[in-house]
C-alpha positions in Angstrom: 47.4 20.1 -58.8 47.0 18.2 -61.9 47.0 21.4 -64.1 50.3 22.5 -62.5 51.9 19.1 -63.1 50.8 19.4 -66.7 52.9 22.6 -67.0 56.2 20.8 -66.1 58.8 19.8 -68.8 60.1 16.3 -69.1 61.8 15.5 -65.6 60.5 18.7 -64.2 59.7 18.9 -60.4 56.8 20.6 -58.6 57.5 21.4 -55.0 54.8 22.1 -52.6 56.1 24.4 -49.8 54.1 24.3 -46.6 51.0 22.2 -45.8 47.8 22.8 -47.8 44.6 23.5 -46.1 42.9 20.6 -47.8 44.3 17.2 -48.9 45.7 17.1 -52.4 44.8 14.7 -55.2 46.7 14.2 -58.3 46.7 11.7 -61.3 49.9 9.6 -61.2 49.8 9.5 -65.0 50.9 13.3 -64.9 54.1 12.1 -63.2 55.1 8.7 -64.8 54.1 9.8 -68.3 56.7 12.5 -68.5 59.0 11.5 -65.7 57.8 14.4 -63.6 58.2 14.5 -59.7 56.1 16.0 -57.0 58.0 16.9 -53.7 57.2 18.7 -50.5 59.0 20.8 -47.9 57.8 22.6 -44.9 60.1 25.5 -45.9 61.8 26.7 -49.1 65.7 26.5 -49.5 68.1 29.4 -48.6 68.0 30.7 -52.4 64.3 30.6 -52.6 64.0 32.3 -49.2 66.3 35.0 -50.2 64.5 35.5 -53.5 61.3 35.9 -51.5 62.9 38.5 -49.1 64.3 40.4 -52.1 60.9 40.5 -53.7 59.2 41.8 -50.5 61.9 44.5 -50.2 61.5 45.5 -53.8 57.7 45.9 -53.6 57.7 47.1 -49.9 55.7 44.0 -48.7 56.1 43.9 -44.9 54.7 41.8 -42.1 52.0 43.0 -39.8 53.0 42.0 -36.3 51.6 42.5 -32.7 54.0 42.1 -29.8 52.4 40.5 -26.8 53.5 39.5 -23.3 54.1 35.8 -22.3 50.9 35.6 -20.3 48.8 36.6 -23.3 50.1 33.6 -25.4 47.0 31.4 -24.9 44.6 34.1 -25.6 46.4 35.1 -28.7 46.6 31.5 -29.9 42.9 30.9 -29.4 42.1 34.1 -31.2 43.3 32.5 -34.5 
């Protein structure tokens, strides 16, 4: 995380979207020394979501889905 924070300009903000698999650690000097910010969101904003959808459409990136019945939910959940 510190390497990414080091790339920010003065008053820049790094936004973590979603929850990381492992806890994050960072050096607060990377924040206060250049008035940088670190923020978090469970989802991106509307503009970012649209950009992601446009990118996926441009490069034919599509989801892989499987339709299951309601009585298979517990089995599907436990499989992952």
